[in-house]
TIBA-952841 format. One record per residue (C-alpha): x, y, z; residue in one letter. Coordinates in steps of 0.02 Angstrom, whole numbers, padded with zeros to 5 digits, always signed. Example, Ala and Ser with C-alpha at 12.3 -4.5 7.8 and 13.67 -1.06 7.14 Angstrom:
2
+00615-00225+00390A +00684-00053+00357S 
END
This chain:
785
+06504+05635+02397M +06481+05486+02264N +06300+05441+02325M +06169+05439+02191S +05985+05489+02218V +05939+05301+02239N +06061+05285+02377D +05974+05423+02473Q +05802+05370+02449L +05734+05237+02578P +05712+05065+02514W +05624+05011+02400P +05601+05184+02322L +05697+05225+02166T +05717+05368+02050D +05615+05284+01918E +05469+05243+02038F +05469+05424+02094I +05460+05493+01916R +05324+05366+01862A +05210+05377+02020A +05213+05558+02052Y +05218+05637+01878S +05177+05785+01868P +05273+05821+02026I +05215+05972+02130D +05332+06117+02171L +05368+06070+02346Q +05422+05895+02308F +05531+05963+02159Q +05628+06065+02281V +05659+05919+02396Y +05697+05800+02248Y +05821+05924+02169T +05915+05946+02333A +05937+05763+02339L +06015+05765+02169G +06130+05914+02206E +06189+05853+02371R +06343+05768+02303S +06390+05919+02202N +06375+06035+02350F +06483+05928+02457L +06615+05928+02328R +06601+06111+02309Y +06614+06139+02496A +06763+06023+02519L +06864+06099+02367F +06839+06281+02407Y +06844+06254+02592G +07015+06176+02576L +07077+06293+02443C +07044+06450+02545Y +07072+06385+02717N +07196+06490+02819R +07246+06354+02949C +07322+06175+02941D +07199+06031+02910V +07223+05847+02931R +07113+05726+02835L +07100+05536+02855S +07026+05400+02759Y +07009+05210+02771V +07148+05129+02666R +07098+04950+02672Q +06915+04912+02679Y +06895+04717+02682G +06987+04649+02527D +06966+04815+02439E +07099+04948+02435T +07035+05132+02423T +07118+05292+02357E +07087+05470+02415P +06953+05577+02330Y +07013+05637+02156A +06996+05818+02194L +07116+05803+02343L +07258+05748+02220S +07213+05907+02112I +07247+06009+02264L +07416+05931+02286G +07373+05824+02439L +07472+05658+02454L +07431+05526+02579P +07558+05475+02718K +07542+05328+02822A +07606+05390+02990D +07534+05394+03164L +07440+05550+03209I +07553+05674+03306E +07489+05811+03417R +07524+05977+03334V +07536+06136+03451N +07535+06287+03344K +07492+06465+03394P +07324+06529+03339V +07345+06651+03200P +07237+06783+03279F +07133+06804+03441S +06988+06914+03495I +06975+06987+03676S +06796+07022+03739V +06772+07126+03888G +06670+07067+04038Q +06568+07157+04167D +06577+07077+04335V +06406+07035+04409T +06389+07108+04587K +06225+07035+04641G +06092+06906+04592V +05911+06919+04633K +05848+06756+04707Y +05706+06682+04602D +05657+06496+04653R +05623+06444+04474Y +05781+06522+04405Q +05878+06428+04543M +05792+06266+04491M +05877+06298+04322D +06042+06326+04406M +06019+06165+04505F +05988+06053+04361L +06093+06133+04221C +06195+06302+04247P +06211+06321+04058Y +06021+06308+04048R +06005+06448+04181F +06128+06557+04077F +06028+06534+03911L +05863+06567+03998D +05886+06704+04117Y +06049+06790+04058V +06045+06779+03865M +05854+06799+03872E +05723+06864+03998D +05653+06698+04018G +05628+06527+03934P +05553+06539+03753V +05456+06375+03706I +05501+06309+03531Q +05456+06154+03436G +05301+06046+03419N +05332+05938+03566F +05346+06079+03690L +05204+06170+03611Y +05092+06011+03651Q +05155+06001+03830K +05123+06184+03856Y +04942+06167+03789F +04915+06022+03899E +04982+06117+04050N +04870+06273+04017L +04716+06158+03993L +04757+06073+04166I +04787+06243+04248E +04624+06322+04186A +04523+06174+04232V +04600+06148+04401W +04565+06330+04450K +04386+06296+04412R +04369+06132+04505I +04486+06161+04658G +04385+06136+04827K +04228+06079+04740Q +04130+05913+04773N +04224+05771+04699R +04068+05680+04631L +04003+05842+04555D +04178+05870+04473V +04178+05695+04397M +04012+05727+04328K +04046+05894+04240F +04230+05865+04199L +04202+05833+04016P +04098+05983+03991K +04224+06097+04086I +04369+06022+03981L +04276+06064+03819A +04240+06237+03867Q +04425+06276+03918E +04483+06188+03758T +04375+06299+03653Q +04453+06451+03738K +04634+06395+03695L +04610+06332+03516E +04611+06502+03431P +04799+06517+03490Y +04849+06348+03414F +04768+06355+03243K +04912+06246+03163F +04848+06087+03242W +04718+05968+03182K +04561+05927+03282S +04619+05758+03314T +04784+05823+03397E +04678+05934+03503I +04566+05792+03559L +04720+05688+03605D +04789+05834+03712L +04623+05852+03798R +04625+05658+03834A +04799+05672+03914R +04745+05824+04016A +04592+05729+04073K +04691+05576+04127N +04807+05691+04231Y +04664+05781+04308L +04576+05626+04362V +04720+05519+04428H +04832+05665+04501E +04715+05805+04550I +04535+05743+04583I +04564+05571+04656T +04730+05609+04740E +04679+05666+04913D +04560+05587+05039H +04395+05663+05070G +04248+05720+04960T +04319+05877+04891T +04459+05910+04761V +04620+05983+04823K +04647+06167+04793P +04738+06240+04652Y +04926+06238+04678D +05013+06383+04567P +05185+06325+04619S +05152+06147+04555H +05087+06208+04393M +05226+06331+04365Q +05356+06186+04395T +05265+06076+04279R +05262+06205+04136K +05448+06241+04156L +05522+06067+04193F +05389+05939+04159G +05407+05865+04325T +05470+05906+04498A +05570+05745+04522L +05709+05669+04413F +05792+05506+04453S +05958+05485+04358V +06053+05324+04328D +06237+05348+04386I +06290+05164+04372S +06402+05207+04232E +06436+05399+04226V +06392+05530+04360E +06398+05711+04305I +06405+05830+04455K +06364+06013+04478N +06528+06100+04511P +06441+06210+04628Y +06444+06122+04791H +06284+06203+04867E +06180+06153+04723F +06255+05978+04719E +06220+05957+04905A +06028+05966+04864L +06032+05803+04777T +06016+05639+04862R +06064+05456+04824R +05954+05301+04811D +06072+05161+04762G +06123+05181+04591W +06000+05321+04569K +06032+05512+04599K +05880+05601+04644I +05844+05782+04596Y +05698+05859+04686S +05653+06032+04635L +05555+06056+04787R +05711+06048+04897R +05763+06227+04830L +05745+06347+04982P +05601+06469+04985K +05645+06658+04987P +05608+06674+05172E +05749+06553+05215N +05881+06684+05207Q +06039+06590+05247I +06024+06453+05111P +05960+06578+04986V +06107+06692+05013D +06226+06537+04987T +06149+06493+04825L +06150+06672+04759R +06333+06680+04800G +06360+06509+04700E +06260+06586+04552T +06359+06745+04554K +06525+06640+04551N +06458+06556+04395Y +06415+06716+04306L +06579+06783+04344N +06669+06618+04305Q +06767+06634+04474T +06817+06460+04489F +06832+06396+04308G +06792+06443+04126K +06656+06352+04034G +06472+06336+04007K +06443+06195+04134T +06313+06100+04044A +06235+05946+04133I +06140+05843+04005P +06016+05715+04082S +05832+05675+04091D +05773+05862+04099W +05842+05894+03926C +05680+05823+03856I +05580+05981+03917Y +05719+06102+03887C +05684+06235+03755V +05870+06248+03700H +05884+06060+03651R +05883+06112+03473G +06032+06222+03487N +06127+06146+03637C +06230+05993+03580M +06260+05925+03756E +06101+05823+03755S +06154+05732+03600F +06320+05688+03671L +06233+05605+03822C +06221+05417+03797S +06031+05408+03835Q +05905+05554+03865I +05746+05472+03927S +05613+05523+04054M +05569+05337+04097S +05677+05345+04246S +05588+05500+04310S +05419+05407+04301R +05483+05254+04392N +05473+05151+04233E +05604+05004+04197P +05732+05069+04086R +05861+04961+04005S +06049+05008+04002N +06122+05085+03851S +06176+04969+03723E +06356+04968+03672S +06471+04857+03561H +06558+04720+03664T +06722+04758+03585N +06727+04943+03639T +06695+04949+03820S +06706+04820+03947A +06556+04904+04048K +06441+04830+03924A +06488+04655+03990L +06408+04678+04160Q +06266+04570+04204P +06089+04646+04203P +06021+04712+04360V +05862+04632+04413L +05730+04769+04426E +05591+04684+04519S +05612+04737+04650P +05764+04859+04642T +05908+04738+04675V +06088+04783+04656N +06193+04641+04613I +06355+04727+04674E +06282+04759+04854E +06187+04631+04961P +06000+04643+04966L +05942+04711+05131V +05774+04658+05191L +05687+04765+05326K +05553+04687+05431P +05382+04771+05419V +05324+04823+05578A +05133+04816+05611H +05063+04995+05615G +05211+05075+05543A +05206+05177+05387L +05309+05114+05251A +05300+05238+05109T +05424+05350+05021D +05421+05540+05042A +05352+05624+04883T +05340+05810+04928H +05490+05895+04994D +05552+05730+05061E +05459+05763+05223A +05425+05629+05350E +05248+05625+05400N +05216+05566+05580A +05073+05432+05597V +04939+05482+05720S +04845+05357+05839A +04694+05363+05723S +04785+05320+05566S +04764+05146+05494P +04900+05025+05502P +04995+05045+05338A +05000+04899+05224I +05157+04925+05111P +05124+04935+04920D +05211+04791+04834P +05342+04866+04705T +05380+04700+04622V +05337+04706+04443E +05392+04591+04301N +05438+04459+04423T +05345+04289+04421P +05212+04288+04558S +05278+04124+04631E +05426+04221+04691G +05549+04126+04587K +05678+04211+04476V +05645+04174+04297A +05760+04042+04219P +05832+04163+04092N +05900+04277+04232E +06019+04146+04285W +06054+04097+04109G +06105+04282+04071N +06250+04266+04188F +06313+04107+04115E +06296+04176+03940Q +06394+04334+03986I +06528+04223+04073L +06546+04126+03911K +06549+04272+03806T +06693+04352+03905I +06785+04185+03901Q +06770+04177+03708E +06831+04362+03702M +06978+04326+03810V +07030+04181+03700E +07005+04288+03542G +07110+04425+03623N +07239+04300+03663R +07251+04236+03487Q +07254+04416+03418E +07404+04455+03531I +07495+04304+03470Q +07464+04354+03285S +07525+04537+03324L +07684+04467+03404K +07719+04358+03254G +07688+04505+03137E +07797+04617+03242L +07945+04492+03237T +07919+04473+03045S +07930+04658+03021R +08080+04685+03125K +08167+04553+03035S +08131+04646+02870R +08177+04812+02955R +08011+04885+02919E +07912+05023+03019D +07835+04932+03174T +07766+05084+03259T +07586+05046+03211R +07596+04867+03255I +07679+04903+03429E +07539+05029+03467A +07407+04896+03425R +07498+04769+03531L +07497+04880+03679A +07315+04914+03655E +07280+04734+03638E +07367+04687+03799E +07276+04827+03896R +07112+04765+03838R +07161+04588+03885S +07187+04640+04062Q +07031+04730+04064E +06940+04575+04005L +07031+04459+04131L +06974+04580+04265D +06801+04581+04206K +06798+04395+04196L +06849+04380+04384T +06713+04499+04427E +06582+04405+04330T +06635+04240+04411E +06615+04321+04582D +06442+04389+04540R +06387+04219+04472L +06442+04139+04633A +06335+04253+04740T +06187+04271+04633T +06108+04111+04703E +06091+04185+04880A +06022+04338+04810Q +05893+04251+04707N +05834+04166+04869R +05819+04329+04956D +05725+04397+04811L +05606+04246+04813S +05569+04275+04995H +05538+04463+04956T +05416+04429+04825V +05317+04302+04929K +05309+04431+05069T +05249+04571+04954Q +05121+04461+04879D +05055+04429+05050A +05052+04613+05087L +04952+04643+04928L +04817+04519+04968E +04801+04600+05142R +04781+04767+05076K +04654+04713+04946R +04553+04629+05086A +04554+04781+05193L +04514+04919+05060E +04336+04957+04999F +04297+04943+04817T +04240+05097+04725E +04062+05036+04714D +04063+04998+04901E +04128+05175+04941L +04002+05250+04827E +03855+05154+04916E +03925+05201+05086L +03927+05384+05051H +03734+05381+05039R +03731+05372+05237Y +03782+05508+05353S +03849+05387+05499T +03890+05210+05522I +03837+05124+05686I +03927+04968+05748V +03873+04878+05910F +03934+04726+06007D +03841+04577+06074T +03812+04636+06254C +03732+04795+06203S +03605+04719+06084I +03568+04586+06218M +03540+04708+06360N +03440+04825+06254Y +03343+04732+06118P +03260+04899+06067N +03442+04969+06035L +03402+04993+05853L +03258+05105+05889D +03382+05242+05923G +03449+05246+05740V +03397+05397+05639N +03361+05404+05455D +03514+05410+05344G +03617+05304+05466E +03688+05129+05419L +03688+04986+05543V +03834+04872+05524V +03819+04701+05613V +03988+04613+05643P +03976+04423+05594K +04052+04378+05760D +03903+04460+05845V +03789+04343+05750N +03894+04196+05797N +03897+04245+05988E +03702+04273+05982L +03678+04101+05899E +03796+04022+06035H +03691+04097+06183H +03531+04045+06095K +03578+03863+06084T +03631+03849+06263R +03530+03712+06361F +03430+03758+06507G +03321+03907+06549A +03465+04024+06544D +03425+04217+06539E +03562+04240+06415R +03462+04122+06289K +03312+04232+06302I +03403+04391+06284K +03495+04315+06122A +03330+04263+06048Q +03262+04446+06073R +03415+04518+05996A +03409+04403+05847I +03227+04455+05823S +03261+04632+05835A +03401+04629+05704I +03287+04531+05590F +03135+04644+05608N +03250+04805+05581Y +03330+04730+05420K +03168+04702+05345R +03125+04892+05342H +03286+04989+05360F +03470+04981+05290P +03579+04852+05382L +03730+04756+05322T +03855+04627+05392Y +04038+04640+05404A +04179+04518+05440E +04311+04557+05558G +04493+04575+05505L +04621+04564+05642T +04758+04654+05539D +04681+04816+05594L +04694+04782+05783V +04855+04830+05868P +04966+04678+05911N +04958+04713+06094V +04778+04674+06099Y +04787+04517+05988R +04810+04337+06047A +04970+04249+06047D +05025+04123+05910T +04922+03967+05916G +04782+04042+06030E +04608+04083+05967K +04572+04265+05929E +04455+04348+06046Q +04283+04392+05975N +04300+04572+06050D +04442+04604+05933N +04356+04541+05785M +04202+04658+05825I +04320+04804+05855L +04411+04779+05693S +04242+04801+05597V +04224+04976+05672A +04409+05021+05639L +04402+04973+05458R +04258+05093+05423Y +04348+05225+05517K +04513+05203+05427Y +04458+05170+05250Y +04302+05288+05239T +04278+05468+05277D +04104+05437+05356I +04087+05464+05555P +04078+05294+05649V +03985+05272+05807I +04034+05116+05910F +03909+05053+06040I +03961+04930+06186T +03925+04898+06367D +04092+04804+06389D +04203+04926+06477R +04360+04839+06430S +04311+04839+06243L +04254+05020+06266S +04430+05069+06327N +04511+04986+06178K +04396+05072+06057A +04426+05248+06129S +04609+05215+06128G +04594+05190+05936E +04503+05355+05914G +04325+05281+05896L +04171+05379+05965E +04106+05259+06095V +03926+05256+06166W +03844+05146+06295T +03676+05069+06242A +03587+05172+06370K +03668+05342+06316D +03628+05298+06138F +03445+05269+06172L +03419+05400+06309T +03555+05535+06345P +03618+05528+06523P +03534+05635+06657E +03628+05777+06752S +03577+05915+06868S +03582+06104+06826F +03711+06115+06964E +03839+06035+06846D +03818+06165+06713V +03764+06329+06803P +03812+06436+06649Q +03701+06336+06541A +03554+06349+06656V +03570+06543+06645V +03571+06525+06453S +03416+06409+06453A +03326+06530+06571E +03368+06674+06454T +03298+06573+06307V +03137+06507+06386V +03107+06647+06506G +03094+06652+06693T +02959+06562+06785E +02806+06667+06812P +02832+06756+06970A +02697+06752+07101E +02601+06909+07109S +02631+07017+07256S +02452+07055+07262E +02403+06870+07274A +02355+06810+07445T +02332+06618+07408Q +02390+06489+07268I +02242+06447+07168T +02221+06288+07070A +02261+06375+06904E +02434+06435+06983E +02469+06262+07050T +02449+06190+06878S +02561+06323+06803A +02696+06289+06934V +02689+06106+06897A +02696+06140+06700E +02852+06254+06733A +02937+06116+06835E +02898+05989+06699R +02966+06104+06557R +03122+06146+06671A +03160+05960+06695K +03137+05922+06521A +03252+06064+06464Q +03382+06013+06601E +03379+05838+06526E +03394+05895+06343Y +03535+06015+06376L +03634+05885+06483A +03653+05787+06318Q +03828+05766+06248K +03857+05850+06080I +03859+05731+05936S +03798+05707+05765L +03632+05640+05830K +03581+05795+05926V +03663+05934+05824L +03642+05964+05634H +03828+05988+05609L +03972+05904+05518E +04089+05786+05603A +04229+05916+05583S +04124+06054+05666Q +04085+05941+05808I +04274+05902+05832S +04306+06087+05838V +04177+06114+05985L +04248+05966+06076Q +04424+06021+06059N +04378+06190+06139N +04298+06110+06290G +04118+06117+06241I +04047+05946+06288R +03863+05958+06321T +03715+06058+06239L +03713+06176+06391A +03892+06215+06362D +03850+06246+06175F +03698+06358+06219M +03807+06462+06337A +03920+06518+06199Q +03907+06690+06111T +03955+06753+05938E +04122+06815+06003S +04155+06653+06097S +04123+06558+05942F +04237+06673+05834A +04375+06643+05958S +04372+06457+05943L +04538+06368+05896K +04521+06299+05724V +04656+06201+05631K +04620+06258+05457K +04507+06407+05394G +04393+06513+05494V +04274+06463+05638P +04107+06405+05592F +04026+06553+05689T +03874+06576+05572A +03834+06387+05571R +03843+06378+05758F +03729+06533+05786L +03598+06454+05662K +03607+06293+05766E +03581+06390+05930Q +03425+06464+05854E +03355+06293+05807R +03385+06224+05984I +03299+06383+06060K +03148+06341+05960R +03151+06163+06013K +03175+06211+06199L +03015+06324+06184E +02913+06175+06127N +02961+06049+06260L 
END
């Protein structure tokens, strides 16, 4: 109340500087500046009249001894007749002068709304303010306005780009963003253009990294209204709260049971709220919500302040978030967050050694290292905490390293060890200081007792210091134990870092770069062959169509070179020379690339034992597997080696022999009688002999021979297996046909519109129109054979 204007202005501003620099002062600044000058007068006025007309008892306190200076109560207090009294504060229980009784209507039922239950799950008081006091959340404040604008922009763009080609979306994304921003700008006229640009950049960053490039494939994932509604209301669907010091639980058990623990983290996943069709858990949560509204088990607002308060529309009114020691969204985004700082002389918890965060290591619990099994998926569930099974065609998972901020050599930084020693030294100093304080208080207590003075305050301080001394001793013992076990944990951490560095290198070696993937998407099919197929059929590459990429494993080159340099007139030497020439001539005119085999992709059961040389077949197989696992382009593997063919088929590859690749296998019409009927329907029956003819003329003999030739050609053509080489269909459409028992072209031509419509399809509707169009194309080709 005695502060001047200079005391309230930030340094180095002063009253004289303001008057000299801003004269004449505009009206808006005059109001603010006058408020600073009248602040002390207003506080005096409020204190005097508040105490003068107050109807209840008031106890005021002040600091008597401030350093070497002795202070006195404010002068106005003496005018009011208040006299200071140096006594301990006593608890005063006096009846309230009056009370107000407010009636309450009992809630008989609660309608289940998943988003309202998310509010109840995170903070019941927020649910009360959002959906009981109001019809829904009302956004307030510039920060929430910006987040709402950003989410509206993301939603509008996502609706336009969902299910579209990814490359086209990336090309036209800036234009779409500008169009949608222009539509929203009239509703946010209070922002500058630079602020709009910043929000648009943030929306683009989210769209590119979380929406467009999130899924595998060539299209953008479809719009998800549930995802966007959750983002609008809560900012994120997953909260990770640090409970190492204080844990606030939801008093309603069914809601608290939806959380899960991960070490010192408590995970709140909004997707764990049951959907309306799950009647039993829905009814349970409705009952818990009704108990809260009726205050069945306790009185109170039941506020739970934590990370979600950042996006709460009531943060300006609800004081619970300000009472929380730290409100930060960093933990929800998996970013390192330091513990709240506190004074060392107020809480013994502040003396705990820092927890190493790279990777997550709990000093109080032993570090458990789990071996990484080859081919096992090692990833955290992110949506609905579901465990996704790994199919046989899925690539062996290379776990992502989670080590950040840790030296790459796998050694704990020297200052980590020094932190423990520094903490131990600090605690020892505090214990010694506390001991001296206790001795001083005991001497003061004895002196006052001898003078027969009041010792109540000294005894209270002495009891408090003795209690604090015991806490420090316990903390000292705990820290010494931690210091003794840290060395073993550091060794484990070093081993973990080295292991994860190795995994990172393996993953980088397996994955294709963005430039490589862009180049590969220019081709419709990737063809990989082994050594024996090119040696047996030097003209193998003649069967490659336009738009297909040939990949030659480097181990195939090595084997061909080995056979070429053999001594003597060996037949394999001649075949190898022809194969090398065929590859050389093909590369001069058509796309061809070389690839190195990476045995990490081959299952352990096929690989050589430790110390033995790896088989060349495994190296060749790994090339095809890499293109299958890390691209979305169909892969054809050509081999005449039956053992290698079985391995490749077991890994989900499409395997062809060299002969089948060049010329489809022959079969008789007896194998596919239904297809023959279809072919005869398309082409027409053979010319019947005239009933009036008495002998076969030369012309009729030629017609019969031509009909037999056409029938045989049609039979050979229809006996081909369906594949990307013979049908102008996509790989997914070929898979649908094969899964429904359609193996050859004859089977395909035997189908009708109704049979195509009845095919079992995993997602979407059958490709009936596309199949019928392809049948027409084949019919025209059969007529020209």
